[in-house]
C-alpha positions in Angstrom: 0.0 0.0 0.0 1.3 3.4 -0.9 1.8 6.5 1.2 -1.4 8.2 2.4 -2.6 10.7 -0.3 0.1 9.8 -2.8 -2.3 10.0 -5.7 -3.8 13.4 -4.8 -4.4 15.8 -7.7 -5.6 18.6 -5.3 -3.5 21.6 -5.6 -1.2 22.7 -2.8 -2.9 26.1 -2.8 -6.3 24.5 -2.2 -5.0 22.3 0.5 -3.2 25.2 2.3 -6.4 27.2 2.1 -8.3 24.3 3.7 -5.7 24.1 6.4 -5.9 27.8 7.0 -9.7 27.6 7.3 -9.5 24.7 9.8 -7.0 26.6 11.8 -9.3 29.6 11.9 -12.2 27.4 13.0 -10.0 26.0 15.7 -9.3 29.5 17.0 -6.2 30.7 15.2 -5.9 34.5 15.4 -3.2 34.7 12.7 -1.8 32.4 10.1 1.5 33.1 8.3 2.6 31.3 5.1 6.3 30.7 5.0 7.8 30.1 1.5 10.9 28.3 0.3 13.2 30.0 -2.2 11.1 28.8 -5.1 7.7 30.3 -4.2 6.3 27.2 -2.6 4.6 27.2 0.9 7.1 25.4 3.2 5.3 25.9 6.5 2.4 27.6 8.2 2.9 29.5 11.4 -0.2 30.4 13.5 -1.2 31.8 16.9 -3.9 30.5 19.1 -5.2 31.8 22.4 -4.9 29.1 25.1 -5.6 29.0 28.8 -1.9 30.1 29.2 -2.1 33.0 26.8 -1.5 33.3 23.1 1.0 30.7 21.8 2.7 30.6 18.4 3.0 27.3 16.5 4.9 26.3 13.3 3.7 23.5 11.1 6.3 22.6 8.5 5.8 20.5 5.4 8.8 18.2 5.0 8.6 17.9 1.2 11.9 16.2 0.9 10.9 13.4 3.3 7.8 12.8 1.3 9.8 12.8 -1.9 12.2 10.2 -0.5 9.4 7.8 0.6 7.6 8.2 -2.8 10.8 7.4 -4.6 11.5 4.4 -2.4 7.9 3.1 -2.8 8.1 3.7 -6.6 11.4 1.8 -6.9 10.1 -1.1 -4.9 6.9 -1.3 -6.9 4.5 -0.3 -4.1 3.3 2.7 -6.2 3.7 3.6 -9.9 7.1 4.7 -11.1 5.8 8.1 -12.3 5.8 9.2 -8.6 9.5 8.5 -8.1 10.9 12.0 -8.8 7.8 14.2 -9.0 8.4 17.1 -6.6 5.0 18.6 -7.3 3.3 15.3 -6.3 5.5 15.1 -3.2 4.4 18.7 -2.3 0.7 18.0 -2.9 1.0 14.8 -0.9 2.8 16.4 2.0 0.2 19.1 2.4 -2.7 16.7 2.1 -1.2 14.5 4.9 -0.8 17.6 7.1 -4.4 18.6 6.4 -5.7 15.2 7.3 -3.6 15.2 10.5 -4.8 18.7 11.4 -8.5 17.7 11.0 -7.9 14.7 13.2 -6.3 16.9 15.9 -9.1 19.4 15.6 -11.6 16.7 16.2 -9.7 15.7 19.4 -9.8 19.4 20.5 -13.5 19.8 19.6 -14.6 16.8 21.5 -12.6 17.7 24.6 -10.4 14.6 24.2 -7.3 16.8 24.1 -6.4 20.5 24.3 -4.7 22.7 21.8 -1.6 22.6 23.8 -1.5 18.8 23.9 -1.9 18.2 20.2 0.3 21.1 19.0 3.0 21.0 21.7 5.9 19.8 19.5 5.2 22.7 17.1 5.0 25.4 19.8 7.6 28.1 19.2 9.8 29.8 21.7 11.0 33.4 21.7 13.8 32.4 19.3 11.4 30.9 16.8 12.5 27.3 17.5 9.7 24.8 18.0 9.7 22.8 21.2 10.8 19.7 19.2 13.7 21.6 17.6 14.8 22.9 21.0 14.7 19.4 22.4 16.8 18.1 19.5 19.4 20.8 20.2 19.6 19.5 23.8 19.5 15.9 22.6 16.3 15.5 24.7 18.3 16.0 27.9 16.2 15.2 30.9 13.6 13.2 29.0 15.3 10.0 28.1 14.6 7.2 30.6 17.4 4.9 31.6 17.1 1.5 29.9 16.0 -1.3 32.3 18.6 -3.8 33.1 18.6 -7.0 31.0 16.6 -5.2 28.2 17.0 -5.4 24.5 16.9 -2.3 22.3 14.2 -2.7 19.6 14.3 -0.2 16.7 11.2 0.4 14.6 11.6 0.2 10.9 11.5 3.3 8.8 7.9 4.2 7.9 6.9 2.7 4.6 9.6 0.0 4.8 
């Protein structure tokens, strides 16, 4: 089975607009489109009022990661070869995946199963503009890693789509 949304023909612009509408419905007070050097939307930054005040979040689209998995799946016969090096398809696919993820997170928030802070926490930005995830990477997740239990084996999950 191929990557979610790999066959989409829906334009990136339409998907980004759908995401922006979903963010507004979820309470976003501002949405900023960030572009790469080629005029393509690379990330959306947004602000939402929370119980702790207004928080900024940054939701990037990792197009290169999607392009790599599409190429891998095309070369292994999981999807048609025409998707192997199609950057436009990778871009459309990445944004559709983000839209689907965002709608699922919005449903969790709407039903009270989770808060805005819970679902978007890795994407919360600090005063330097780094997301929480990026800040943790810089510190190598210091303070979060648990010691391995004695007599345990390390199990690594395979790369997604492998």
